TORTILO-839871 format. One record per residue (C-alpha): chain; x, y, z; residue in one letter. Coordinates in steps of 0.001 Angstrom, whole numbers. Example, Ala and Ser with C-alpha at 12.3 -4.5 7.8 and 13.67 -1.06 7.14 Angstrom:
% TORTILO-839871
A/12300/-4500/7800/A
A/13670/-1060/7140/S
This chain:
% TORTILO-839871
A/2403/19598/27352/M
A/2131/22131/24503/K
A/1189/21195/20940/R
A/1235/23256/17746/R
A/999/22961/13990/L
A/4321/23811/12419/T
A/6629/23188/9448/T
A/9629/20979/10020/I
A/12800/20814/7981/L
A/15114/17863/8514/S
A/18489/17706/6904/A
A/21677/15541/6981/D
A/24796/15027/4896/V
A/24701/12302/2248/A
A/27575/9819/2699/G
A/28779/11443/5917/Y
A/30381/8306/7365/S
A/32401/7784/4184/R
A/33528/11435/4211/L
A/34580/11207/7849/M
A/36409/7976/7232/G
A/38372/9539/4361/T
A/39349/12785/6146/N
A/37693/13615/9402/E
A/39261/17010/10020/A
A/38582/18326/6536/E
A/34951/17059/6596/T
A/34235/18723/9963/L
A/35780/21977/8871/A
A/33873/22032/5602/A
A/30509/21235/7333/L
A/31104/23888/10015/T
A/31877/26502/7312/A
A/28741/25662/5257/H
A/26579/25970/8367/R
A/28058/29214/9557/A
A/28365/30933/6167/E
A/25214/29688/4405/L
A/22733/27577/6377/V
A/22407/29641/9537/D
A/21984/32883/7615/A
A/19497/31343/5174/M
A/17407/30008/8008/V
A/17401/33362/9742/A
A/16432/35127/6503/D
A/13408/32877/6258/H
A/12338/33358/9884/Q
A/13219/29757/10829/G
A/14529/28422/14145/R
A/17220/25799/14426/I
A/15826/23390/17034/V
A/18917/21208/17328/K
A/22059/19905/15582/L
A/22770/16207/15786/I
A/26157/15231/14261/G
A/25709/15881/10533/D
A/21943/16509/10870/G
A/19784/19348/11844/M
A/16132/19991/12705/L
A/14654/23432/11825/V
A/11204/24842/12529/E
A/9347/27423/10380/F
A/6037/29200/10903/E
A/5533/29399/7104/S
A/5510/26394/4834/V
A/6403/28536/1792/V
A/9450/29950/3664/S
A/10658/26485/4687/A
A/10582/25153/1113/V
A/12089/28342/-314/D
A/14870/28135/2250/C
A/15556/24464/1481/A
A/15669/25129/-2332/A
A/18016/28143/-1919/K
A/20407/26217/408/I
A/20664/23438/-2142/Q
A/21153/25750/-5090/K
A/23854/27671/-3264/E
A/25588/24438/-2200/M
A/25878/23495/-5882/R
A/27866/26666/-6482/S
A/30056/25988/-3416/R
A/30834/22428/-4583/N
A/31836/23297/-8175/L
A/35554/23353/-7375/A
A/35441/20447/-4917/V
A/36188/16882/-6149/P
A/33002/14768/-6300/A
A/34144/12298/-3655/D
A/34798/15124/-1117/R
A/31659/17242/-1581/R
A/29320/18057/1330/I
A/25859/17456/-73/E
A/22740/17823/2073/F
A/19499/15879/1774/R
A/16506/17808/3004/I
A/13006/16758/3878/G
A/10106/19126/4695/V
A/6808/18256/6350/N
A/3908/20121/8049/I
A/2393/18531/11071/G
A/1306/18639/14655/D
A/4214/18520/17194/V
A/4731/18366/20922/I
A/6830/21229/22340/V
A/9030/20698/25357/E
A/11891/22818/26536/N
A/12342/24387/23041/D
A/12566/20912/21487/D
A/9844/19363/19281/I
A/8651/15776/18979/F
A/5893/13696/17391/G
A/4891/12194/14022/D
A/5278/15556/12288/G
A/8991/15460/13083/V
A/9355/11710/12342/N
A/7763/12092/8948/I
A/10092/14956/7969/A
A/13057/12826/8915/A
A/11717/9832/6941/R
A/10944/11970/3859/I
A/14511/13282/3906/E
A/15747/9805/2975/S
A/13784/10056/-293/F
A/15689/13160/-1312/A
A/18643/12733/-3627/K
A/22032/14125/-2409/P
A/21690/17866/-3004/G
A/17905/17556/-3275/G
A/14735/18381/-1429/V
A/11726/16064/-779/A
A/8427/17298/718/V
A/5172/15693/1887/S
A/1893/16049/-40/A
A/599/18471/2613/A
A/3598/20733/1999/V
A/3098/20490/-1805/R
A/-506/21525/-1484/E
A/219/24504/816/H
A/2962/25827/-1453/V
A/702/25671/-4508/G
A/2063/28077/-7178/N
A/3630/30541/-4715/R
A/7170/29454/-5535/L
A/8918/29274/-8886/D
A/9542/25528/-8392/L
A/8472/22254/-10029/I
A/7414/19214/-7914/F
A/7724/15698/-9189/E
A/5333/13120/-7634/D
A/7355/10201/-6231/A
A/4150/8403/-5182/G
A/2973/7039/-1845/E
A/5691/5685/433/Q
A/5560/3398/3460/L
A/7648/5165/6042/L
A/9342/3427/8948/K
A/7168/3540/12128/N
A/4525/5577/10353/I
A/1229/3689/9961/E
A/-217/5439/6939/R
A/1575/5768/3590/P
A/2739/9311/2842/V
A/2830/10796/-680/R
A/6233/12291/-1384/V
A/7251/14963/-3914/Y
A/10755/15818/-5050/N
A/11612/19460/-5807/V
A/13183/19843/-9270/V
A/15984/22284/-8756/L
A/17643/22192/-12175/D
A/14458/22607/-14317/A
A/13424/25707/-16303/P
A/11315/28218/-14409/H
A/7859/26952/-13763/A
A/6366/30197/-14952/A
A/8015/29928/-18352/S
A/5595/27351/-19662/G
A/8353/24907/-20470/S
A/7332/21475/-21764/D
A/9227/20008/-18785/R
A/6599/21190/-16349/V
A/4713/17983/-15284/P
A/1127/17902/-16436/A
A/73/17202/-12834/T
A/1302/20668/-11861/A
A/-1931/22254/-13211/H
A/-4393/19426/-12784/K
A/-7229/19604/-10267/P
A/-6713/16900/-7724/S
A/-9285/14781/-5826/I
A/-9580/12085/-3249/A
A/-12665/9801/-3200/V
A/-13210/8848/430/L
A/-14757/5434/1207/P
A/-18525/5686/813/F
A/-20369/4907/4028/N
A/-22547/1859/4202/N
A/-25879/3070/5410/M
A/-27709/-237/4936/S
A/-29255/-2008/7906/D
A/-26932/-4973/7239/D
A/-23277/-4367/8049/P
A/-22449/-7242/5718/A
A/-23255/-4916/2823/Q
A/-19943/-3111/3418/E
A/-18470/-4902/394/Y
A/-20994/-3160/-1876/F
A/-20258/408/-690/S
A/-16508/-359/-938/D
A/-17083/-1692/-4501/G
A/-18876/1503/-5503/I
A/-16033/3619/-4141/T
A/-13361/1604/-5948/E
A/-15279/1803/-9262/D
A/-15625/5574/-9023/I
A/-11918/5900/-8274/I
A/-11125/3741/-11283/T
A/-13369/5797/-13543/D
A/-11936/9081/-12428/L
A/-8331/7750/-12739/S
A/-8943/7262/-16470/K
A/-9405/11010/-16976/I
A/-6018/12554/-17931/S
A/-7024/16036/-16798/G
A/-7624/14968/-13215/L
A/-5135/13769/-10530/S
A/-6796/11101/-8367/V
A/-5451/9732/-5074/V
A/-5066/5925/-5096/A
A/-7514/3568/-3487/R
A/-5089/2312/-845/H
A/-4398/5811/455/T
A/-8060/6880/838/V
A/-9114/3619/2418/F
A/-6690/4320/5268/A
A/-9280/6913/6334/Y
A/-12148/4442/6414/K
A/-13942/4596/9749/G
A/-12006/7632/10972/T
A/-13453/10985/12004/R
A/-11415/13870/10425/V
A/-12352/17173/8830/T
A/-12351/17590/5125/A
A/-9722/20312/5353/Q
A/-7413/18034/7277/R
A/-7784/15129/4898/V
A/-7250/17477/1935/A
A/-4105/18880/3576/A
A/-2709/15439/4425/E
A/-3354/14079/951/L
A/-2374/17241/-893/G
A/-5571/17508/-2890/V
A/-7887/20365/-3793/S
A/-11198/18445/-3660/F
A/-12822/15537/-1891/L
A/-15707/13304/-2869/L
A/-17529/11590/-50/E
A/-20858/9819/-31/G
A/-23036/6992/1272/S
A/-24779/3895/-43/V
A/-28019/2330/1183/R
A/-29083/-881/-495/K
A/-32422/-2486/337/A
A/-33851/-5231/-1865/G
A/-33828/-4004/-5418/Q
A/-33599/-301/-4515/R
A/-30426/1693/-3870/V
A/-29891/5211/-2598/R
A/-26527/6873/-3205/I
A/-25510/10296/-2095/T
A/-22432/12157/-3194/G
A/-20850/15486/-2129/Q
A/-17956/17239/-3806/L
A/-16116/19312/-1261/I
A/-13548/22106/-1629/D
A/-10616/20940/479/G
A/-9446/24492/1331/S
A/-12587/25584/3162/D
A/-14891/22548/3474/G
A/-17473/24153/1167/R
A/-19839/21884/-782/H
A/-19269/22452/-4450/V
A/-21876/19894/-5597/W
A/-24257/17407/-3929/A
A/-26755/14939/-5260/E
A/-28941/12060/-4087/R
A/-29903/9183/-6347/Y
A/-32928/7030/-5477/D
A/-33005/4303/-8173/R
A/-33524/635/-8932/N
A/-30436/-1462/-8324/L
A/-30242/-2035/-12069/T
A/-29313/1603/-12506/D
A/-26116/1310/-10409/I
A/-23802/1721/-13396/F
A/-25675/4731/-14642/D
A/-25345/6325/-11213/I
A/-21582/5830/-11200/Q
A/-21381/7452/-14643/D
A/-23501/10369/-13552/E
A/-21277/10990/-10490/I
A/-18163/10939/-12668/T
A/-19758/13297/-15195/E
A/-20888/15685/-12468/A
A/-17290/15919/-11109/I
A/-15929/16456/-14605/V
A/-18483/19225/-15175/T
A/-17931/20941/-11809/Q
A/-14142/20941/-12141/L
A/-14390/22059/-15801/K
A/-12247/19208/-17109/I
A/-12000/18713/-20838/R
A/-12254/15039/-21790/L
A/-10193/13574/-24616/L
A/-12170/11441/-27115/P
A/-10789/8165/-25747/R
A/-11979/9193/-22228/E
A/-15651/9221/-23158/R
A/-18027/6759/-21493/K
A/-16926/3077/-21789/E
A/-19054/-13/-21542/Q
A/-19075/-1483/-17972/P
A/-17313/-4759/-17307/A
A/-20686/-6423/-17083/T
A/-24219/-5270/-17890/A
A/-25619/-7495/-15105/S
A/-25989/-5763/-11744/V
A/-26570/-9172/-10160/E
A/-23292/-10546/-11606/A
A/-21485/-7419/-10447/Y
A/-22845/-7853/-6911/N
A/-21841/-11568/-6778/Y
A/-18324/-10593/-8010/C
A/-17890/-7994/-5312/L
A/-19037/-10445/-2659/K
A/-16709/-13156/-3998/G
A/-13780/-10763/-3846/R
A/-14488/-9896/-255/E
A/-14747/-13587/745/L
A/-11581/-14509/-1193/F
A/-9406/-12269/925/H
A/-9927/-14358/4110/T
A/-8528/-17490/2326/M
A/-9855/-20183/4667/T
A/-11176/-23260/2861/K
A/-14755/-22485/3710/A
A/-14447/-18841/2581/S
A/-12689/-19772/-639/L
A/-15394/-22329/-1473/Q
A/-18031/-19704/-764/H
A/-16243/-17113/-2850/A
A/-15940/-19586/-5718/R
A/-19736/-20069/-5662/R
A/-20186/-16261/-5842/M
A/-17852/-16005/-8850/F
A/-19525/-18950/-10485/T
A/-22934/-17341/-10106/Y
A/-21521/-14150/-11669/A
A/-20150/-16084/-14630/A
A/-23426/-17937/-15120/E
A/-25374/-14674/-15144/L
A/-22879/-13087/-17554/D
A/-20712/-15591/-19468/P
A/-18683/-12653/-20879/H
A/-17639/-11362/-17433/F
A/-13817/-11796/-17355/A
A/-13436/-10719/-13681/R
A/-15733/-13623/-12639/A
A/-13510/-16190/-14341/Y
A/-10410/-14634/-12836/A
A/-12007/-14914/-9415/G
A/-12794/-18582/-10013/I
A/-9195/-19229/-11024/A
A/-7898/-17470/-7850/D
A/-10089/-19560/-5632/C
A/-9085/-22781/-7430/D
A/-5378/-21887/-7136/S
A/-5588/-21468/-3349/F
A/-8017/-24354/-2830/L
A/-5593/-26601/-4725/C
A/-2446/-25098/-3300/G
A/-3384/-24776/368/F
A/-6286/-27070/1061/H
A/-5631/-30197/-1010/G
A/-8696/-29866/-3279/V
A/-8214/-31977/-6362/N
A/-8328/-29449/-9244/I
A/-6560/-30688/-12368/P
A/-3976/-28233/-13657/P
A/-5539/-28204/-17150/E
A/-8916/-27164/-15608/S
A/-7290/-24389/-13690/L
A/-5469/-23032/-16759/L
A/-8570/-23374/-18907/E
A/-10391/-21012/-16564/T
A/-7588/-18505/-16917/C
A/-7581/-18867/-20696/A
A/-11322/-18084/-20716/K
A/-10749/-14831/-18802/A
A/-7828/-13858/-21025/L
A/-9902/-14417/-24172/D
A/-12709/-12239/-22824/L
A/-10485/-9272/-21621/D
A/-6738/-9549/-22458/P
A/-6174/-6014/-21159/D
A/-7505/-6589/-17617/L
A/-4630/-6623/-15070/P
A/-6292/-8991/-12583/E
A/-6788/-11601/-15308/V
A/-3008/-11697/-15856/H
A/-2361/-11754/-12101/A
A/-4692/-14750/-11757/S
A/-3006/-16488/-14658/H
A/369/-15882/-13096/G
A/-622/-17417/-9817/Y
A/-2272/-20380/-11531/A
A/995/-20993/-13473/L
A/3027/-20713/-10327/S
A/757/-23130/-8497/T
A/1339/-25850/-11152/V
A/5093/-25155/-11254/G
A/5397/-23246/-14553/R
A/7486/-20517/-12901/Y
A/9006/-18713/-15902/E
A/5602/-18247/-17564/E
A/4212/-17130/-14226/A
A/6755/-14372/-13942/A
A/5925/-13127/-17387/F
A/2206/-13007/-16524/A
A/2892/-11007/-13303/F
A/5021/-8546/-15178/E
A/2253/-8058/-17695/R
A/-317/-7460/-14910/A
A/1886/-4846/-13276/L
A/2583/-3124/-16597/A
A/-1179/-2764/-16996/L
A/-1775/-1670/-13400/D
A/1257/-956/-11121/P
A/-1176/-618/-8189/N
A/-2770/-4117/-8506/S
A/-2764/-5609/-4991/H
A/-3281/-9135/-6314/E
A/-449/-8887/-8788/A
A/2022/-7707/-6142/H
A/879/-10189/-3512/Y
A/836/-13208/-5882/F
A/4204/-12174/-7420/F
A/5759/-11878/-3950/A
A/4687/-15440/-3043/R
A/6047/-16648/-6366/H
A/9404/-14906/-5700/C
A/9657/-16372/-2219/F
A/9380/-19986/-3454/V
A/11975/-19160/-6086/R
A/14331/-17910/-3304/C
A/14279/-14362/-4780/E
A/13933/-12838/-1327/Y
A/14752/-9177/-2130/E
A/12166/-9171/-4929/K
A/9639/-10868/-2638/A
A/10116/-8109/4/V
A/9690/-5450/-2696/E
A/6317/-6857/-3804/H
A/5089/-7633/-341/Y
A/5891/-4086/740/E
A/4007/-2636/-2193/R
A/1007/-4929/-1600/A
A/908/-3789/2042/A
A/883/-145/939/E
A/-1939/-720/-1522/I
A/-4242/-2413/956/R
A/-4034/-939/4467/P
A/-6025/-3968/5779/D
A/-3604/-6480/4284/D
A/-1880/-8214/7220/Y
A/-406/-11128/5292/R
A/2044/-9077/3189/S
A/3897/-7352/6047/P
A/4042/-10680/8006/V
A/5317/-12657/5057/L
A/7786/-9900/4163/A
A/9227/-10556/7595/G
A/9799/-14194/6593/N
A/11748/-13111/3472/A
A/13699/-10534/5449/L
A/14677/-13275/7907/D
A/16243/-15145/5003/R
A/18102/-11963/4024/L
A/19375/-11580/7643/G
A/17687/-8217/8017/Q
A/16324/-8851/11453/L
A/15499/-5245/12477/E
A/13486/-4755/9288/E
A/11825/-8148/9871/K
A/10561/-7061/13262/E
A/9289/-3736/11896/R
A/7228/-5442/9211/F
A/5918/-8030/11654/M
A/4817/-5355/14098/R
A/2907/-3626/11254/I
A/1328/-6965/10354/G
A/387/-7714/13956/L
A/-1465/-4381/14292/E
A/-3427/-5192/11180/R
A/-4125/-8730/12433/V
A/-5637/-7356/15661/E
A/-7965/-4997/13669/R
A/-9046/-7817/11312/S
A/-9961/-10139/14160/M
A/-12296/-7489/15575/V
A/-13948/-6942/12175/L
A/-14105/-10636/11241/H
A/-14253/-12764/14445/P
A/-15736/-15704/12552/E
A/-12594/-16149/10411/S
A/-9433/-17983/11572/S
A/-7145/-16541/8920/D
A/-5925/-13455/10814/A
A/-5413/-15514/13990/A
A/-3270/-17984/12042/Q
A/-903/-15280/10919/L
A/-1090/-13607/14289/G
A/-18/-16779/16053/A
A/3090/-17167/13873/C
A/3886/-13482/14276/T
A/3570/-13446/18053/C
A/5685/-16607/18299/A
A/8365/-15038/16069/A
A/8358/-11905/18264/L
A/8703/-13914/21436/G
A/5176/-13238/22724/E
A/4502/-16815/23813/R
A/1289/-16479/25764/D
A/-411/-14447/23038/R
A/758/-16945/20434/A
A/-775/-19848/22383/L
A/-4061/-17936/22791/D
A/-4203/-17363/19045/L
A/-3437/-21066/18344/I
A/-6373/-21952/20582/A
A/-8576/-19457/18683/R
A/-7635/-21037/15349/V
A/-8400/-24559/16669/N
A/-11824/-23405/17940/A
A/-12753/-21987/14502/I
A/-11052/-24270/11924/D
A/-9617/-27381/13635/P
A/-9402/-29407/10373/E
A/-8397/-26679/7934/D
A/-5080/-27732/6264/A
A/-3766/-24237/6022/R
A/-4687/-23539/9676/A
A/-2869/-26723/10750/C
A/214/-25680/8745/Y
A/296/-22160/10280/N
A/-229/-23498/13787/N
A/2602/-25902/13115/A
A/4830/-22960/12212/C
A/3805/-21184/15424/A
A/4615/-24265/17530/Y
A/7950/-24659/15762/A
A/8858/-21053/16619/L
A/7865/-21701/20251/L
A/10108/-24742/20417/G
A/7212/-27212/20664/E
A/8583/-29700/18122/Q
A/6190/-32591/18817/E
A/3047/-30458/18298/Q
A/4561/-28896/15168/A
A/5313/-32349/13630/M
A/1879/-33761/14370/E
A/166/-30866/12597/L
A/2524/-31057/9651/L
A/1906/-34741/9213/E
A/-1762/-33917/9031/H
A/-1484/-31000/6590/S
A/1488/-31572/4251/L
A/-50/-34524/2339/P
A/-2891/-32192/1305/L
A/-955/-29303/-192/V
A/318/-28597/-3678/S
A/3877/-28710/-5096/P
A/3961/-24893/-4953/E
A/3436/-25042/-1153/L
A/6027/-27740/-793/H
A/8493/-25287/-2391/A
A/7337/-22688/123/W
A/7968/-25059/3043/I
A/11523/-25613/1988/R
A/12171/-21848/2420/N
A/9952/-21063/5368/D
A/12126/-19762/8177/S
A/9333/-20517/10720/D
A/10212/-24181/10411/L
A/13990/-23903/10830/D
A/13965/-25286/14373/S
A/12626/-28673/13085/I
A/14101/-28699/9621/R
A/16960/-31067/10525/S
A/14721/-33608/12314/L
A/14709/-36991/10545/P
A/10961/-37080/11042/R
A/10606/-33766/9177/F
A/12912/-34811/6362/Q
A/11115/-38089/5984/G
A/7780/-36264/5773/L
A/9069/-33993/2989/L
A/10281/-36968/953/K
A/7052/-38802/1458/A
A/4925/-35896/186/T
A/6902/-34856/-2889/K
């Protein structure tokens, strides 16, 4: 088996089936002429090799990234000229995707993720357009007189990690002309902050090093003269062993920041290294041995060092801001609370609530702490039957909003609290506000998706679940629950794809957090939905061993049993758990496709009526 790094161009005809249905002979003749008179010659001129033709599609290999993109752009520009005299509904318009990656070579054919990504990226190109991966964008640099528009990170089918996609602007003024239409990002230095390593003796301190990483990303993202890769993309590299040059190429950035954190008692040691992505050279490195109370100053110093090294000019509004809290102890409790919240069992939510409460007691002006308390209360009330009066829940949200009305997570927490108590229209407004402030807020997308599902807005639920799954590569709930919404839409192939993604993440989480039943709960439902009966039963047993009385665990095991056709077991668990849950979860149950096999049972209908 031979492997090589190469550039792959994938192309097909937009609307090909429609064109063939309208006039098959004319469409085939036009496509053949375009290939013979334009495409084949253009590929040859750019030293490319046509690997294969498949119907309306083609796969082409180039040794040079620049040649591949130049070839794609020239084909599309020439096709525009050829289509000028052709009616719009009869035009042959190619969509082209370009990627650079490692491929397997066999009998002159090529296979592998490099090829698959090129084909998936192609679907993001407009008819007559070209889309490229971040790695291609970085390699091209300023070598071509083209403009690239950032389309953001995309979750591609059967590709585990999100891929950043750029569209080539073919009808813009020349990039060299200095036109105002050239995106500001075209000349910005770009950086990815890789997850800082936890070097403490206690692996449980991982939350602290992750928190430092996230805060540095946030601080750098506020600088308009710097392009920063999002948190969810860089955290996909956590725990992996890859070279700086490879990461830089895959993410399409010029620089990387990596580092480590060692926390012991009231002392902290943080190291940071700024690396040139093109050659792996260290541009800057520093070690900070300080008291824990200096942690915010260290973060500021790292940010300032990067700004200085990259010669970035700060705008007045981008100067140093006050931290969200002046209390390092409150900050630490808040980070710990957020980590515990994400497992969502009753015990972990109660523990997380204590952490957020400690943070609020230490700093009564810490808005994030109150938002965390509200999140815990919403889920404790909604899933676990804890008696939390609606007015108390909303008062906590109001406190957070008063303290920091511009904090996205505060609005996300408020939205979910409103949804929990059944004030759905107000909830939707709060979610929209959260996403306007931060389109990459995981909590806002995840909470909004749940809200949309109970409102039977399934397409919108899928949209937000998919985005939440992109933002947090360790989020197994969103892809699994997206599968539930896709089932309601009748999109069964997509449902299975999302559930497979979710199941992979479930397996990883169970290794990292064997003490928690949450991942096993979702895993049992997923395996049952996918027909993996023995694995589903194993996971049900695992849940029972860890959390036999947890209301949410009972509900999820009931769903798994219902999917397996075990109606008696499902009903027994539902009778135990349904009286404990909130009206919001009752609305969820009415839509949950996992329960369809028992929905018509008189026993089930009677239970629903009794628990309204």
